C-alpha positions in Angstrom: -27.7 -13.0 2.5 -26.8 -15.3 5.4 -24.9 -18.5 4.8 -23.9 -21.4 7.1 -20.4 -22.3 8.0 -19.8 -25.9 7.0 -17.1 -28.2 8.4 -14.1 -28.9 6.2 -11.6 -31.1 8.1 -10.4 -29.0 11.0 -11.6 -25.8 9.4 -14.9 -24.3 8.3 -16.0 -23.1 5.0 -18.7 -21.1 3.1 -20.5 -22.2 0.0 -20.6 -19.2 -2.4 -23.7 -19.3 -4.6 -22.9 -19.4 -8.4 -24.8 -16.1 -8.9 -22.4 -14.4 -6.5 -19.3 -16.1 -8.1 -20.5 -14.8 -11.5 -21.3 -11.3 -10.3 -17.9 -11.0 -8.6 -16.0 -12.4 -11.5 -14.4 -15.2 -9.4 -12.2 -17.8 -11.3 -10.6 -20.9 -9.9 -8.8 -18.8 -7.2 -9.8 -15.8 -5.1 -7.9 -13.5 -2.8 -9.0 -13.4 0.8 -8.0 -10.8 3.4 -9.3 -9.4 6.7 -9.9 -5.7 7.0 -11.0 -4.4 10.4 -12.5 -7.8 11.3 -14.3 -8.2 8.1 -13.4 -11.0 5.7 -13.0 -9.6 2.1 -13.1 -11.9 -0.9 -11.9 -10.6 -4.3 -11.0 -12.0 -7.7 -7.4 -13.2 -7.7 -5.0 -10.9 -9.6 -2.3 -12.1 -11.8 1.1 -11.7 -10.4 2.1 -8.8 -12.8 -1.3 -7.2 -13.4 -0.8 -3.6 -14.3 2.9 -3.8 -15.0 2.5 -3.0 -18.7 0.7 0.2 -18.0 3.2 1.2 -15.3 6.1 0.6 -17.7 4.4 2.6 -20.5 4.0 5.5 -18.0 7.6 5.4 -17.0 8.7 5.3 -20.6 6.5 8.3 -21.5 7.9 10.2 -18.5 11.5 9.1 -19.5 11.9 7.4 -16.2 12.9 4.0 -17.5 16.7 4.3 -17.4 18.5 1.1 -16.3 19.5 1.2 -12.5 22.2 -1.4 -13.1 24.3 -1.4 -16.3 23.8 -4.3 -18.7 27.5 -5.3 -18.4 29.4 -5.1 -15.2 33.2 -5.5 -15.6 35.0 -7.3 -12.8 38.7 -8.3 -12.5 37.5 -11.9 -11.9 35.9 -11.9 -15.3 39.5 -11.6 -16.9 41.3 -13.9 -14.5 41.7 -17.6 -15.0 39.4 -19.7 -12.8 40.8 -22.6 -10.8 38.7 -25.5 -9.8 
């Protein structure tokens, strides 16, 4: 399908037909990137999509040990602070 570029301020835009929006699963935001000179539009992902599954795999593989201890003792924790 060919579409026209339309002026939007100093830029240009493309009107995406509602049938394409529905088929692609676009919401209020989409991701746009350029790959080898081709503009690719994709549904926007949530910031932490897939993290739950990744954490579950880590736990199953027993690869979820803390990298930094919960409590870190420092001498300055025991000393009196002066303002």
